[in-house]
C-alpha positions in Angstrom: -0.1 0.0 -0.1 1.5 3.5 -1.2 1.0 6.1 1.3 1.0 9.9 1.2 3.7 10.6 4.3 4.3 13.9 6.2 7.8 13.5 8.0 8.2 16.6 10.7 10.9 17.4 12.7 12.4 20.4 14.2 15.5 20.6 11.6 18.4 18.5 9.6 20.5 20.8 11.7 23.1 18.3 12.7 22.6 15.2 15.4 21.8 11.4 15.0 18.1 12.2 15.1 18.1 14.3 12.2 20.7 11.8 10.2 18.0 9.2 11.0 14.7 11.4 9.7 16.6 12.4 6.4 17.7 8.9 5.9 14.2 7.2 6.6 12.3 10.1 4.6 14.8 9.6 1.1 14.3 5.7 1.8 10.5 5.6 2.0 10.1 7.7 -0.9 12.6 5.2 -3.1 10.0 2.5 -2.0 7.9 5.1 -4.2 6.0 6.6 -0.9 4.7 10.2 -1.5 7.0 12.1 1.3 6.9 15.4 2.3 9.6 16.8 5.1 8.5 19.4 7.4 10.7 20.9 9.4 9.9 23.9 11.9 13.0 25.6 11.0 14.0 28.2 8.4 15.8 25.4 6.4 18.7 27.5 5.5 21.5 25.0 7.7 20.7 22.0 6.9 23.6 19.2 7.4 21.7 16.2 6.2 20.5 16.3 2.2 17.4 14.3 1.3 17.0 12.5 -1.9 15.2 14.5 -4.9 11.9 12.5 -4.5 11.1 14.2 -0.9 9.5 17.2 -0.9 11.0 19.8 1.4 9.0 22.3 3.1 10.5 24.8 5.9 7.8 26.8 8.2 10.2 28.6 9.7 8.1 28.2 13.4 10.9 27.0 15.7 11.0 29.3 18.6 15.1 30.4 19.6 16.3 32.6 22.3 16.6 35.4 19.2 13.3 34.8 17.9 10.0 33.9 20.2 7.6 32.4 18.2 4.4 31.3 20.2 3.0 28.2 21.0 -0.1 29.6 19.0 1.8 30.7 16.2 3.4 27.0 15.7 0.6 25.2 16.5 -1.3 27.0 13.8 1.1 26.8 11.0 2.0 23.2 11.5 -1.9 22.4 11.6 -2.7 24.5 8.0 0.4 22.3 6.6 -0.4 19.5 7.2 -4.1 20.1 6.6 -3.2 21.3 3.1 -1.1 18.3 2.5 -4.2 16.0 2.7 -1.7 13.1 4.2 -2.4 9.5 5.0 -0.2 9.7 8.2 2.0 12.0 9.8 5.7 11.2 11.4 7.2 13.2 14.2 11.1 13.2 15.4 11.6 14.4 18.9 10.3 14.9 22.2 9.3 18.4 21.4 8.0 18.4 17.9 6.1 14.9 18.8 3.6 16.6 21.2 3.4 20.0 18.9 2.5 17.7 16.0 -0.1 15.7 17.9 -1.6 19.1 18.9 -1.3 20.2 15.9 -3.2 17.3 14.4 -5.9 17.1 16.6 -9.2 16.9 14.9 -8.0 16.6 11.4 -8.4 12.9 11.2 -5.2 11.7 10.2 -3.2 9.5 12.1 0.3 10.2 13.7 3.1 8.1 15.0 5.9 9.6 16.7 8.9 8.8 17.4 11.1 9.4 20.7 14.8 10.0 20.4 16.0 10.3 23.8 15.7 8.7 27.3 12.5 11.0 29.0 14.1 9.4 32.1 16.8 11.6 32.1 15.8 14.2 29.8 12.8 16.8 31.3 10.9 19.0 29.0 10.3 21.0 32.0 6.3 21.4 33.8 4.1 22.6 30.9 6.2 20.7 28.6 6.1 17.4 30.5 2.4 17.8 31.0 2.0 18.3 27.4 3.9 14.7 26.6 1.6 13.2 29.3 -1.6 14.2 28.1 -0.8 14.0 24.0 1.3 11.3 23.8 -1.8 8.4 24.3 -3.5 10.2 21.2 -0.3 8.4 18.8 -1.1 5.8 17.0 2.4 4.8 18.2 5.3 6.2 20.0 8.4 4.5 18.6 11.2 4.4 21.4 14.8 3.1 20.6 15.4 0.8 23.4 12.8 -0.9 26.0 14.4 1.0 28.6 12.9 4.0 27.2 9.6 2.5 26.1 9.1 1.4 30.0 9.6 4.8 31.3 7.2 6.5 28.4 4.3 3.4 29.1 4.7 4.6 32.9 4.6 8.1 32.1 2.0 8.4 29.8 0.3 4.8 29.1 1.1 5.6 25.6 0.9 2.4 23.0 4.6 2.1 22.6 6.5 -0.1 19.7 10.7 -0.6 20.0 12.6 0.3 16.8 16.1 0.7 17.2 18.1 3.1 14.8 20.1 2.6 12.0 23.7 2.5 10.5 25.1 3.0 7.0 29.0 3.4 6.0 30.0 3.6 2.9 31.8 0.9 1.9 35.1 2.5 1.0 35.0 3.8 4.4 34.9 0.5 5.9 39.0 -0.1 7.9 40.1 -3.4 9.4 42.7 -3.8 12.1 45.3 -4.8 9.5 44.8 -1.5 7.6 45.2 0.4 11.0 48.4 -1.6 11.9 49.9 -0.8 8.3 49.2 2.9 8.8 50.6 3.0 12.3 53.8 1.2 11.1 53.9 3.4 8.3 53.9 6.4 9.9 55.5 5.3 13.1 53.0 7.6 15.0 52.6 7.3 18.4 50.0 9.3 19.8 47.1 7.8 20.6 44.3 9.2 18.6 40.7 9.6 20.5 37.8 11.0 19.1 34.6 11.4 20.0 31.2 13.3 17.9 27.9 15.1 19.1 26.5 18.2 20.0 28.3 20.4 22.4 25.7 20.0 25.3 25.9 19.1 29.1 24.3 15.9 28.7 27.1 14.5 26.2 29.6 14.6 29.0 32.5 16.2 27.0 33.7 18.5 29.8 34.2 14.8 32.1 36.1 13.7 29.6 38.6 16.0 29.2 39.2 16.0 33.2 39.7 12.4 32.9 42.3 13.1 30.5 43.8 15.3 32.6 43.6 12.8 35.4 45.8 10.5 33.6 49.1 9.7 35.2 52.2 11.3 33.7 53.5 8.1 32.3 50.5 7.3 30.7 50.8 6.7 26.6 50.7 10.0 24.8 47.0 11.1 23.2 45.4 13.7 21.4 41.8 14.1 21.7 39.5 15.7 18.9 35.2 16.5 19.8 33.2 16.7 16.6 30.3 18.9 16.9 28.7 22.2 17.8 26.3 23.5 20.8 26.5 25.4 23.2 28.9 24.3 25.5 31.6 25.2 23.0 32.8 28.2 25.0 33.2 26.3 28.4 35.1 23.1 26.7 37.6 25.6 25.5 38.3 27.2 29.0 38.4 23.7 30.7 40.8 22.3 28.4 43.1 25.7 28.7 42.5 25.5 32.5 43.6 22.3 32.4 46.9 22.9 30.2 45.4 20.7 27.7 44.5 22.9 24.9 47.2 21.4 22.4 45.9 18.3 23.0 42.2 18.9 22.3 40.7 20.0 19.4 36.9 21.3 18.4 37.0 21.6 14.7 33.0 21.9 14.9 30.8 19.4 12.4 32.5 17.4 10.1 30.7 16.0 6.9 31.5 13.2 5.9 32.3 11.9 9.4 33.6 8.4 8.1 37.3 9.4 7.5 37.2 10.5 11.3 36.1 7.4 12.6 38.4 5.3 10.5 41.3 7.4 11.4 41.2 7.1 15.2 42.5 4.9 17.5 39.7 5.0 20.3 36.1 6.9 19.5 35.1 7.4 23.1 31.5 8.1 24.3 31.1 10.2 28.0 27.6 10.8 27.7 25.7 11.3 31.0 22.9 9.8 29.3 21.9 8.4 26.1 18.7 7.0 23.9 20.4 5.4 20.8 24.0 6.7 20.1 24.2 7.5 16.5 27.5 8.2 16.6 28.6 4.6 18.7 27.2 2.7 15.6 28.8 5.1 13.3 32.3 4.2 14.8 31.9 0.6 15.1 30.6 -0.1 11.9 33.8 1.8 10.7 35.8 -0.8 13.0 37.1 1.4 15.1 37.4 0.3 19.0 35.0 1.8 21.3 35.4 3.0 25.1 31.9 4.0 26.2 30.1 4.7 29.7 27.0 3.1 30.4 24.6 5.8 29.6 21.9 4.1 29.9 19.7 3.9 26.4 20.2 1.3 24.1 24.1 1.2 24.9 24.4 -2.0 26.5 22.3 -3.6 23.9 25.1 -2.3 21.5 28.0 -3.6 23.5 29.3 -7.2 24.5 31.9 -5.8 26.7 35.1 -7.1 26.3 34.3 -8.3 22.9 33.0 -5.8 20.4 33.9 -2.9 22.7 34.5 -1.4 26.1 32.1 -0.5 28.7 32.7 1.2 32.0 29.7 2.3 34.7 28.9 6.0 34.1 30.8 8.1 36.6 34.4 9.9 35.8 36.6 7.2 38.1 35.2 4.6 35.9 36.1 6.7 33.0 39.2 7.6 34.0 40.4 4.4 34.6 39.0 3.0 31.5 40.7 5.2 29.1 44.4 4.4 31.2 43.5 0.6 30.8 42.6 1.1 26.9 45.2 3.4 26.1 47.9 1.2 27.2 46.7 -2.0 25.5 47.5 -2.0 22.2 45.9 -5.9 22.1 42.9 -4.5 23.3 42.2 -1.6 21.1 42.7 -4.2 18.4 40.8 -7.3 19.3 37.7 -5.0 20.3 38.0 -3.3 16.7 37.8 -6.7 15.5 34.6 -7.5 16.2 33.2 -3.9 16.6 31.8 -4.0 12.7 29.3 -6.6 13.7 27.2 -3.7 14.4 26.1 -3.4 10.9 24.4 -7.2 10.8 22.0 -5.8 13.7 21.6 -2.1 13.0 21.3 -2.2 9.1 19.0 0.3 7.5 16.4 -2.4 5.8 15.2 -3.6 9.0 14.6 -0.1 10.3 12.8 1.0 7.2 10.5 -2.0 6.6 9.7 -1.5 10.7 8.6 2.1 10.0 6.8 1.1 6.8 4.7 -1.7 8.6 3.8 0.7 11.3 2.7 3.4 9.2 0.9 1.1 7.5 -1.3 -0.4 10.2 -2.0 3.6 11.7 -3.6 3.9 8.2 -5.5 0.6 7.6 -7.0 1.5 11.2 -7.7 4.6 10.7 -9.7 3.6 7.3 -11.4 1.5 9.5 -12.8 3.8 11.9 
């Protein structure tokens, strides 16, 4: 059954959720569905491309510190955009956009599927927005969650109808790397500095501040290292100041968003995930798909589903002491790095795009069928 689908998200300006939405919308269009991608921003800062068959609408109602847009204005503009499209079903991504979409579509007679991309147990929307989420999530046909943990939290908080669909990863074949290639590269260059990479929005929840602090606490005889954090966000200045304060500025680099990101993973010795909490860590999957050894804290969400400790990644408890000790252990063991890297690429078998698109397509089609029976 071919569908006319409206996909709604705040923007395509970086981030794992934005990457997945762009990829999902494109692949649904490739399956001959009529897909319209609606973003709340002005569309001028896209970092992710969509297939040319996807119709793109930027409605410019994203409320920012420098441009406050009332809830009433956002709701009416989104409602009119969806109403005029005569869609069979609506798919929304990300918490605040989800309840806004559910509010905007009340009474339109179009089923809505929303996808929660974080863990609400750790990420509060504030009293007013949490009220909207509790009231509106049960109105969705399904609330898609990235892990069983998130589904359990939302069922408890909102009594909504959940469905677990893990995210997807697909690395271009030319960027797949092997342990043998890394060993040959290191032998050729004679490099002894361990290259650490972290990727994500420069925000408090991503924990880059504690990664920098933990590196500063390594003993003087620890192997030489350099850290590059790829991403952008409100904490850039704080992170740069922290690195200077700890005399690490020459060894900590923040180059901003980088695309394509695959060469970054392939050239790294270790990918580090220091997040205080996660829903579904796309960057972790991307690094593993490039056969990069990974060190991650147990940040909740899907982390424990992805990592088999000691086999395809190194998992430590979610505190700075464990992260510091984990860093020292990983930096001092070439054998561990090579062993973990050799198994990391298996994630592409478990978290491929076809399975994820199949699951979303089936969910959206079921929503359409139920609506027609009403």
